[in-house]
N, C-alpha and C positions, 0 to 999 in steps of 0.2 A: 021740181026737189024730187018723185019716183024715178028721173030720172037719171038723177047724180045718187037715191040710193042701192041702183040699180048697175050705175057703174064701179062703185066701192063695195060689193056684195063679185063682180066679177075681178075687180082682182082682190080681192080675201082670198077665194075660192080658185083663182088662180096660183096665190103664194103658197092655198095649202097644196094643192097640187102639183108643184115643182117640187114643197118640201115632204113628201109624202112617196117621188121616183126617186128623190135626193136617199127619203128611207132605204128604200128597195134596193136603191144600190146598194148601202152599206153594209146590209144585210146580206145580200150577196156578195159581197168581197168580206166577211167577215166571218167563217168558217172553226174562225180559235184553233186552225191545223197546219202542221208543217207543209211549207209546201217544198215540193221533192224537186231537181234539177237532171229538168229531162235533156233526154239526145234526140235525136235527129226523126226518129219511127215516136218518137213523145213516151217515149218509156222512163224511166229510171235509167240515167246514169252511170254502171257499176263504177265500183266507189266511192260514190260521191255520201255526200251523207244531210242532212235533212230532220232530226230530231226538236222537239218540246218536252221535259223532261223533270220533273219535280224534284229537290237535292236537299233535304234539311240539313241547311247549313248553319252546326253550333243550336239547335232546339228552334229554327224556324221555317216550314217546308218556302224555302224560296226559287225561282222556278227559270232554267238556262233555255237560249234556243240553240243548237247548234251546226250549222254552216257550215258547209266546203264540197268545191265538185270532187276531191282529193282529198284522203281521207291519210295516205305518206304524206301532206306537204306538213308544213310547221304549222302547230298551234296558236292562236292568239288569244289573249282573254280582252275583252271590251269593256273600259271603265265607265258605261255614259255621265253625262255632266244633269248638268241645273243647279241643285240636286233634285235627282227626281224625278228625269225625266228620259230612258228607253229612245234608242240611239236606230231599232232595228226599221224601223220605220223609213228610216234619210238613210241610210245608206242600198238599205233597196232602192230607192229613190233616185242616188245620186249617186254613190260609188260604189255597185254589188260589186265590180274585180276584186276586192280585198278579199272576196269570196274565193275567188280564181287561184291566191296569192299563199293562203292560209286558212285553217275551218277555225272555224270563227265560232267564239264561245258569247252568244251575247249573253250574261246578265244580268238581267232586271233587275239589282240592290232591295237589299231592304225597303219596304214605305212602297214601290215603286212597279208601275205598268201591270207584267205581270205577277208580279213576289208583292202585293198590297194588299193588305187587310185591318181594316179600322180594325179588328186585336191587337193588333200589335204595338208590344209593352214602350210607351212612349219613351224611357229610357232607357228603352235598347238603343235609337237612335244618338247614337255619338259617332263622334268620328271612330276610336278605338275598336269599334261592335266595330261598324265597316269594313276598319283594318283587317280584323280576324271574318270576318265572311269573306274575303276579299282572299285571303291566306287559303282556303277552306274548301272555297269554289276551285284555286289552282293547283291545288292538293289532287283532285276530283280528277282536273283533268287529265293531271302528269299520268294518272292511274292505268285512267280509263281509254288513252293512247297510250298508257306502255313509253314512253315519252320523259326524257332526266328532266327537260326543261321547258317551261312554250316563253313565250315575249307577251305583253303588256301594253296595251294602246288603254292610255285617255284621254279623255277628251274634257274642255273643259274643271268642271266641278270632277272626273273622271281623272284629272292633271294631282290633285291634288288629296286624293285620296291612292291617286300610284305610285304618288313619293310617300307617304310617308307606309306603305302596303311595300314594297321593294326595297327600303328603310330594314322592314323589319325580316322578311323572307327573299334575303340576295339570289339566296344556293335557288325558287324556283325562274328563274329568269334569268333568259338570254341577255334580253334589254327591255327596255320600255323607251314605247312613242307616245310621247307625248306632243296632240292639240292643240292650241290655245293658252297654252299653260299658268297657273295661279302661282301667280310671287308673294303678291304683300296689296291682299282686297280691299283693303282698308281703301292706301296709296292709290290702288287701281278709279274705285268710286271716285273718285276727286275726279282726277283724271281725267272721267268718262262724264261727268256733273261738268267742265269745266268746255272738255271741248266742243260737246250740244248745248251751253248755252253763247260761248265765243258763235256755234251757227245759227243758232236762234235769231240771234240779233245779226250779222253778216245778210241772213233772209229778210231781218223784219219779219219774221214768225211775231207778230205779237200775242200773239194766244199762247205759244209754246214756251217764253220769254215766261211772262205773267204766272206759267203754272210752274215752272223753273224754281222762278225767284220764288214761291208760296212758296215748295218744299226745300230752299237756301241750303246748300251746299255739305257735304256727308262731312264729314262721317256724322249717321242719326245712332240716339243710347240706347231708345226703347224697343227691342225684338218685336214686336209689331208695327211702332211706325218705321222700321225703316225698310222694313220686306218693301208695305204699301206707295213708304215715296222711291222707293225703287223702280219697282214695275212701273209711277208713274216713268219718271228717269228713264228706264228702258223704251218708253215708247218711243222718245225724239234720238236716241241711237238709232232706233230702226228704220226711224223712220228718214237720218241723216246719215244712213251706209254706214253706222258702225258693225252693227252684230250682221250686215249679208251687206259686202261689198257693191252689188249690183243685181237686179233683179228685186218682186218685190215679198219681200217675206214671210205674210200671210199666206199667200197658195202655197207659200212652199211649205211653210212651217205643220198646217193643215190639212193638205190635200194627204198626202204621205201614210200621215194615221191611219184615217177616214176609212183603204184604199189593203189595207195591210193583210194579209189573210193571217198571218198570226194569230191575232189578236182579233175575238168574238169581241161581240155591240156592248157586251156586259164588260170584255176587259180594255177598251177604250173611253168608255165612262170610267173604269176605275184608270185609268193614265192619269187624268184630270184631275183623279180625289190621290193617286197621289202625289202627283206636282206639288199641289201646296201644299197636306200632309209632310212632305218633305223638305220644302224651304221655311213650315214652322218650324224644326229642332236643327234644323242642319248653319240657315242658311246666318245665327252672328258666330258658327261656329268658324263657318270660312271668314267671317269678316273680324277672327283671335286672329285669325292664324297667318301667322312670318315666317313660310319657310326659308331665307332667306338666313332665319334663326334657327327657327326649331329645325330643316332639314339641307348644312348646310355643304352636306359632300352623300357621295353616291357607291354603293362598291362595284355598280358592273356600268354598264352601256346607256347613253342620256341622248336618245333624239329629237328636238324639241324642233318642232314645227307651227309658222305662226304666221298669221297672217296682218301684212302691216296696216290694216286697218278697224285695225282689232277692236274696242270699247268696251270690250265686257270685259277678256278679262288685255291688260296692257302691255302692246308689243314693246314700250319702252321698258317696263321691269319686266315683265320674259324675258330677255334680249337684258336684263344689266343682273337676271338670276342666272341666267346661263352664267356668265363672264363671271359668280363668284365661286358655282355649284364647281366640287373636285368631285370627276367621276374619273375614270381610269383611260373613257373614251367619249368622247363630245360632242355633240356637234348641231349646231344652230343650222332651218331654214327657214327664209323669208320668202313670204309669199305675196307679193307682191298686189297679186289681183283676188285677197279675199280681207275677209272684218276677219269673223271669230270662230269659221269654221274653212278650214280647206281643205280637208279634208271630208268635201261636200260643193266646196263653191272651185276649190281648179283638181276636180281627179289622176287626171291624167298624170296632172308635176308630185301627185300625190305618187304615185301607183310608182311613178317611179327613179320616188326617192324610196317607194318602202320597197324595191326588187334593188336598190346601190346597200340598202340595210339587210338586205337580208342573202346578199353574193357578197359581203364585207363575213357578215360571220361564219361562212364558209368560207370563205379562206384561214380564217383565224380558228377553225377545226371544229368548231360548239356545233 
């Protein structure tokens, strides 16, 4: 009996030690300060920018992180996904090259990441408010960098927000780069559910089949129930490669956040709070919005980049929306080795396409 107790004590002590070591590593990597671009001599590269700013946007202090190796490059506003999931940590981990091509503004949207606060009025968590916020952030960047226009990039939820934003403020943007396009998410959820249930049956994954049959096929009409059931379904989207086509999703999602230097430990805790807060108020909006009906046309160039294995925002629906969309210039790019995040899953191809878009804009004299 004493040996068993001693062994248990040893195991518990070992686990506690590992957790303490992890906590120390996270604290060391959580100064909550901007990381400069170092040259070969270790000093900041002249002409580069790395700043964290607090900006009052429509009556609420929100935070932006601006990074670029060369401030003469075009300015890009990055609309993260989620809703409520800022993506700077993942850009740094998987595709930091975007900061060589642009001066990138990572805006932690109202209620998310660095902009999370328990005092945010819930009634302001609306699509129209976020569109107004995005317009104000764009205006701020245009004035700060003395530009005529900027580029806009949206990922996942950011593609829906971006679509409404460029529709309301086309004068602010050269082009919209849409990654993981939302089109009709209610229908996309049904396609996603059918995919995971069929895959579970093919693999004879009895637990998955039971759990998926228990939640039933979407649509789900109660908001809280919808989020709970969607999160259950997403576990199997992740397991079967519909979120990230290759690799282990969870380490890829957790590690970048833990070691992101621009976020303090409190910021990282608030990141998780903001994810739930944002989805609680915005998921129903996503499910009720159909871009085929609400945004049938745009006044600026639109470039859609979609992973063929995407079962979070359906590849099929994204292509159908592209085909129906009226725009002065539009192009659709298929990523054969990606699911929901080609910007992170195929960074080299993504960078090549961005260079092509920038070159086309230069040729057009914009």
